[in-house]
C-alpha positions in Angstrom: 72.6 -69.4 88.1 70.4 -67.5 85.5 69.4 -69.3 82.3 71.3 -66.7 80.3 74.6 -67.3 82.2 74.2 -71.0 82.1 73.7 -70.9 78.3 76.8 -68.7 77.9 78.9 -71.1 79.9 77.6 -74.1 77.9 78.3 -72.3 74.6 81.9 -71.5 75.7 82.4 -75.0 77.0 81.1 -76.3 73.6 83.6 -74.1 71.7 86.4 -75.3 73.9 85.5 -78.9 73.0 85.1 -78.1 69.3 88.2 -75.9 69.0 90.3 -78.2 71.1 89.3 -81.2 69.1 89.9 -79.4 65.8 93.4 -78.5 67.0 94.1 -82.1 68.0 92.7 -83.4 64.7 94.8 -80.9 62.7 97.9 -81.9 64.6 97.3 -85.6 64.1 96.5 -85.3 60.4 99.4 -83.0 59.7 101.9 -85.2 61.5 100.5 -88.4 59.9 100.2 -87.1 56.3 103.2 -84.8 56.1 103.2 -81.4 54.3 102.1 -82.7 50.9 99.4 -85.0 52.2 98.1 -82.4 54.6 98.0 -79.9 51.7 95.7 -82.3 49.8 93.5 -82.7 52.9 93.3 -78.9 53.3 92.3 -78.2 49.7 89.6 -80.8 49.7 88.4 -79.6 53.1 88.2 -76.1 51.8 85.6 -77.3 49.2 83.5 -78.8 52.1 83.8 -75.6 54.1 82.6 -73.6 51.1 79.5 -75.8 50.9 79.1 -75.3 54.7 79.2 -71.5 54.1 76.3 -71.8 51.7 74.3 -73.7 54.4 75.2 -71.2 57.0 74.0 -68.3 54.8 70.7 -69.8 53.7 69.8 -72.0 56.7 71.8 -71.6 59.8 72.2 -67.8 60.1 68.6 -67.1 59.4 67.5 -69.7 61.9 69.8 -68.3 64.6 68.2 -64.8 64.3 64.7 -65.5 63.0 64.1 -68.6 65.1 65.2 -66.8 68.3 62.7 -64.0 67.8 59.6 -66.2 67.0 56.7 -66.5 69.4 56.1 -69.9 71.0 53.0 -70.3 68.8 55.0 -70.1 65.6 58.0 -72.2 66.5 56.2 -75.7 66.0 55.6 -74.8 62.3 58.9 -73.1 61.6 61.6 -75.4 63.0 60.4 -78.7 61.3 60.3 -76.8 58.0 63.9 -75.7 58.5 65.0 -79.2 59.3 63.5 -80.6 56.2 65.1 -77.8 54.1 68.5 -78.6 55.6 68.1 -82.3 54.7 67.2 -81.4 51.1 70.1 -79.0 50.9 72.5 -81.7 52.1 71.3 -84.2 49.4 71.5 -81.5 46.6 75.1 -80.6 47.7 76.2 -84.2 47.6 74.9 -84.6 44.0 76.5 -81.3 42.9 79.9 -82.3 44.4 79.8 -85.6 42.7 79.1 -83.9 39.3 81.9 -81.4 40.0 84.5 -84.0 40.8 85.7 -84.5 37.1 86.0 -80.8 36.6 88.1 -80.3 39.8 90.3 -83.2 38.8 90.8 -81.7 35.3 91.6 -78.3 36.7 94.1 -79.5 39.3 95.1 -83.1 38.8 97.9 -82.8 41.3 95.3 -82.4 44.1 94.3 -86.1 43.7 90.6 -85.2 44.2 89.4 -88.2 42.2 91.1 -90.5 44.8 89.1 -89.1 47.8 85.8 -88.1 46.2 83.7 -90.8 48.0 85.1 -90.3 51.5 84.9 -86.5 51.0 81.3 -86.8 49.9 80.2 -88.7 53.0 82.4 -86.5 55.2 80.6 -83.4 53.8 77.1 -84.9 54.4 77.8 -85.8 58.0 79.6 -82.5 58.7 76.7 -80.5 57.3 74.1 -82.4 59.4 76.0 -82.4 62.6 76.8 -78.6 62.3 73.2 -77.8 61.7 71.8 -79.8 64.6 74.3 -78.2 67.1 73.2 -74.7 66.0 69.6 -75.8 66.1 69.8 -76.8 69.8 71.6 -73.6 70.6 68.6 -71.6 69.2 66.1 -73.9 71.1 67.9 -73.1 74.4 69.1 -76.6 74.8 72.9 -76.0 74.7 73.5 -79.1 76.7 72.3 -81.2 73.7 74.7 -79.4 71.4 77.5 -80.0 73.8 76.7 -83.7 74.1 76.6 -84.0 70.3 80.0 -82.2 69.9 81.6 -84.3 72.7 80.5 -87.5 70.9 81.4 -86.3 67.4 84.8 -84.7 68.1 85.8 -87.2 70.8 85.3 -90.2 68.5 87.0 -88.3 65.6 90.1 -87.5 67.6 90.3 -91.0 69.1 89.9 -92.7 65.7 92.4 -90.4 63.9 94.9 -90.9 66.8 94.6 -94.6 66.6 95.1 -94.8 62.9 97.9 -92.3 62.9 99.8 -94.1 65.6 99.2 -97.7 64.8 97.8 -98.3 61.3 98.9 -95.4 59.2 96.7 -92.7 57.6 96.0 -91.2 54.3 93.7 -88.4 53.3 90.8 -90.7 52.2 90.9 -92.6 55.5 90.9 -89.3 57.4 87.7 -88.2 55.5 86.0 -91.6 56.2 86.7 -91.2 59.9 85.3 -87.6 59.9 82.1 -88.9 58.2 81.7 -91.6 60.8 82.3 -89.3 63.7 79.9 -86.7 62.4 77.1 -89.3 62.1 77.8 -90.3 65.7 77.2 -86.7 66.7 73.9 -86.7 64.7 72.7 -89.9 66.3 73.4 -88.6 69.8 70.9 -85.7 69.4 68.1 -88.0 68.7 68.6 -89.6 72.1 67.2 -86.4 73.7 63.5 -86.0 73.7 61.5 -83.0 74.7 57.7 -83.0 74.8 57.6 -79.3 74.1 59.8 -79.7 71.0 58.3 -82.9 69.6 58.6 -83.4 65.8 55.7 -82.5 63.6 55.7 -82.9 59.8 55.7 -79.4 58.2 52.9 -78.6 55.7 53.5 -77.0 52.3 52.6 -73.5 53.6 55.1 -73.7 56.4 57.8 -74.8 54.0 57.0 -71.9 51.7 57.0 -69.4 54.5 60.3 -70.6 55.9 61.9 -70.8 52.5 60.8 -67.2 51.7 61.9 -65.8 55.1 65.3 -67.5 54.8 65.8 -66.4 51.3 64.9 -62.8 52.1 67.3 -62.9 55.1 70.1 -64.9 53.6 70.4 -63.9 49.9 73.0 -61.4 50.6 74.7 -63.8 53.0 74.7 -66.2 50.1 76.3 -63.7 47.8 78.8 -63.0 50.6 79.6 -66.7 50.7 80.1 -66.8 47.0 82.4 -63.8 47.2 84.3 -65.3 50.1 85.6 -68.1 47.8 87.5 -65.4 46.0 88.3 -63.4 49.1 90.0 -66.2 51.0 90.0 -69.6 49.3 91.2 -68.3 46.0 94.6 -67.5 47.6 94.9 -71.1 49.0 94.0 -72.6 45.6 96.5 -70.5 43.8 99.1 -71.5 46.3 98.4 -75.2 45.7 98.5 -74.8 42.0 101.5 -72.3 41.6 103.7 -73.5 44.4 103.0 -77.0 45.9 100.7 -79.0 48.1 103.5 -78.8 50.7 103.2 -75.1 50.8 99.5 -75.4 51.5 100.2 -77.9 54.2 102.7 -75.6 55.9 100.2 -72.7 55.8 97.5 -74.9 57.3 99.7 -76.2 60.0 100.8 -72.7 60.9 97.2 -71.6 61.0 96.4 -74.2 63.6 99.0 -72.7 66.0 96.8 -69.7 66.2 93.7 -71.9 66.2 92.8 -71.3 69.8 91.3 -68.0 68.7 88.5 -70.1 67.3 87.1 -70.6 70.8 86.2 -67.0 70.8 85.3 -66.5 67.2 83.0 -69.5 66.9 81.5 -68.9 70.3 80.4 -65.5 69.0 78.7 -67.1 66.1 76.7 -69.5 68.3 75.8 -67.0 71.1 76.0 -63.4 70.0 73.6 -63.2 67.1 70.7 -64.6 69.1 71.5 -62.5 72.1 72.0 -59.3 70.0 68.7 -59.9 68.3 66.9 -60.1 71.6 68.6 -57.0 72.9 67.8 -55.0 69.8 64.1 -56.2 69.8 63.6 -55.3 73.4 65.8 -52.2 74.0 66.7 -50.8 70.6 69.9 -49.7 68.8 71.7 -47.9 71.6 71.6 -51.1 73.8 72.7 -53.1 70.7 75.7 -50.9 70.2 76.7 -51.1 73.9 76.5 -54.9 73.7 78.6 -55.1 70.6 81.2 -52.8 72.1 81.4 -55.0 75.2 81.9 -58.1 73.1 84.6 -56.2 71.1 86.6 -55.3 74.2 86.4 -58.6 76.0 86.8 -60.8 72.9 89.6 -58.6 71.4 91.6 -58.8 74.6 91.3 -62.6 74.6 92.2 -62.8 70.9 95.4 -60.7 71.4 96.5 -62.8 74.3 96.2 -66.0 72.3 97.9 -64.5 69.3 100.8 -63.2 71.4 101.5 -66.7 72.9 101.4 -68.3 69.4 103.7 -65.9 67.6 106.3 -65.4 70.2 107.1 -69.1 70.2 106.3 -69.8 66.6 109.2 -72.1 65.7 109.1 -73.9 69.0 105.4 -74.7 68.6 106.0 -76.0 65.0 108.8 -78.3 66.1 107.0 -79.6 69.2 103.6 -80.1 67.5 104.4 -81.1 64.0 107.9 -82.3 63.9 111.0 -81.4 61.8 109.2 -81.5 58.5 107.4 -78.2 59.3 110.3 -76.3 60.8 111.4 -73.0 59.2 107.8 -71.8 58.7 107.5 -69.7 61.9 106.9 -66.6 59.8 103.6 -68.1 58.7 102.5 -68.1 62.3 103.1 -64.4 62.5 101.1 -63.8 59.4 98.2 -65.9 60.7 98.3 -64.0 64.0 97.8 -60.7 62.1 95.1 -62.3 60.0 93.0 -63.5 62.9 93.5 -60.2 64.8 92.0 -58.3 61.9 89.4 -61.0 61.5 88.1 -60.7 65.1 87.5 -56.9 64.5 85.0 -57.9 61.8 82.7 -59.9 64.0 80.8 -57.2 65.9 80.1 -55.3 62.7 78.9 -58.4 60.9 76.7 -59.4 63.8 75.2 -55.9 63.9 74.4 -55.9 60.2 72.6 -59.2 60.5 70.5 -58.1 63.5 69.5 -54.9 61.6 68.6 -57.0 58.6 71.1 -55.1 56.4 73.0 -58.1 55.2 73.8 -56.5 51.9 76.7 -54.8 53.7 78.2 -58.3 54.3 78.2 -59.0 50.6 79.8 -55.6 49.9 82.6 -56.4 52.3 83.3 -59.8 50.8 83.1 -58.2 47.3 85.8 -55.8 48.4 87.9 -58.7 49.8 87.3 -60.6 46.6 88.5 -57.7 44.5 91.7 -57.5 46.6 92.3 -61.3 46.2 91.8 -61.3 42.5 94.1 -58.3 42.0 96.9 -59.4 44.3 96.9 -63.1 44.8 98.6 -64.2 41.6 101.2 -61.4 41.3 102.0 -61.5 45.0 102.3 -65.2 45.2 104.4 -65.2 42.0 106.8 -62.5 43.3 107.0 -63.4 47.0 105.9 -67.1 47.2 104.1 -68.1 50.4 104.8 -64.7 52.0 102.9 -63.1 49.1 100.0 -65.4 49.6 99.8 -64.5 53.3 100.2 -60.8 52.6 97.2 -61.0 50.2 95.1 -62.8 52.9 95.8 -60.0 55.4 95.0 -57.3 52.8 91.7 -59.1 52.1 90.9 -59.1 55.8 91.6 -55.4 56.1 89.4 -54.5 53.2 86.6 -56.6 54.6 86.9 -54.9 58.0 86.8 -51.4 56.6 83.7 -52.0 54.5 81.9 -53.7 57.4 82.6 -50.8 59.7 81.4 -48.3 57.2 78.3 -50.4 56.3 77.3 -50.9 60.0 77.6 -47.2 60.7 75.5 -46.3 57.7 72.9 -48.9 58.6 72.6 -47.7 62.2 72.0 -44.2 61.1 69.4 -45.3 58.5 67.5 -47.3 61.1 67.6 -44.5 63.7 66.3 -42.0 61.1 63.5 -44.4 60.2 62.5 -44.9 63.8 62.6 -41.2 64.4 60.3 -40.6 61.4 57.9 -43.2 62.7 57.8 -41.6 66.1 57.0 -38.2 64.6 54.2 -39.6 62.5 52.7 -41.3 65.5 52.9 -38.1 67.5 
């Protein structure tokens, strides 16, 4: 078996583990906490995911593309610098979250954020570190290490949450403590793997400056995109929690997990496709890149539609079987999420192409369009239509993002082709 095919299989296996564990965790927490408690868990988790989005923009995504394209001579200086940068980011994020806790509690006291701040803080730190290291080992072509880390992390998390939910009871704070502990198990596991070729070396100041500058140049528009995404997606969830109830947020989150199997494909693309697309573009050019992205679109799109069809056709049945009677009557939310994820998959090839071409400004523009739709529609739609209005707004946001991404990638491809043609003429 070729190294490329083995890596692909390991990445897909890893995403099966991660997505399967996330589904089980969502199921256990939703059943144990009930709609209101699960709503609180979801809102606090959204804050942690927002911080992760910043890390992905400035650290993970640049590493996935820039690190994959580096020569063997430059890698020993680059990767240690990135690892130190991630650790500093994690510490800074924890401090900022601690300072923001009183503001969040004042804005939305019904969320009970002050009661879960410390477990949420440790959960965030562990989550950020474990997610970084799994992506790091994908880039270093050691997918088996990432898979081992995820097996340890998500296996222990599901086991502990299941034990607490079944025998001792569970609240949101305890759930976050368990997530923190399981994440650190995943981090500890990666240090059990040693490779003489990838031995740690302390980065010097020059290497830190080079890595920081390269990541900022690459990720600044991704950072702006992440900032805009808080309006484009999370704003709707926050407004739902404030205008309707925590129970409404819990029902939305539970319905989302019914369609959660699509994450196997979506997250596998994030771990595998950017690096592979960057290599194809560097060696064979834009035409080969477009062919690769089209192939990913067709294969992944078919898989996404199959999962969505199974989820939505048995919506009420799945809610009753998986979550119990407290969540029944929310089958329409599963249909909404099916539409949401179908549109969302269509965005992935275009966003990957823009990253590979280095035109990440288009990603920001797409999120800015989504944020504009969210700001314009979330409040009036939720006020008029309740949860259905919130879901309608989310789908409109996804559609706006898809349209802008498609237009931006087309424009970027033409600009790059014109630039290369001009260079060829000058050389001739």
